[in-house]
Steps between C-alpha positions, in 0.01 A plus 500: 500500500304825536121566455548632151676170397222277627233706331702485179555125533129431565413723209734308271344173620151630429601606155660160435186304611272738308704450178512119556120517502509701171315798653550865443479737794163614368372145497629432855333827612169390359524158662608636838294820529823697552603777266761450228705793642503334840622170357761696305619674818521167683703345218741795502545475880350848572203367706499330831228244415273375774449136583135535394606617152754231471226246574273662249774478234563140585128418441506697168810313391363165625820433697569435869648776719811292529551530124496877529735493795750263329768762437772255426522570124474876537763498778744327277434745220522795740826386648657453155436863421668639814 
C-alpha cells in the first residue's frame, strides 16, 4: 500500500464517520475549527493530515481515535474496486 492509498483510505473513513453523524463538511468544519476545504481535501485523500488534526476531528465527531483508524470497512470497499 502506498502513501496515496492510506490517505485516501483515511479520507474515506472520515467521510463515513461524518455521514454516520449526519454532519455536512461545513458543520464538521464549524465544530472542529478546521476549514471546509481542508476537510474536503482530507476526505479526497489529497492532504497528509497531522495527528493533531485527526485528534481535533475525533473530538468534533465525538468518537475515539480508534474509530477513525478503523479502516476495515473502507479497506474491504477499496479492495473490491481494484
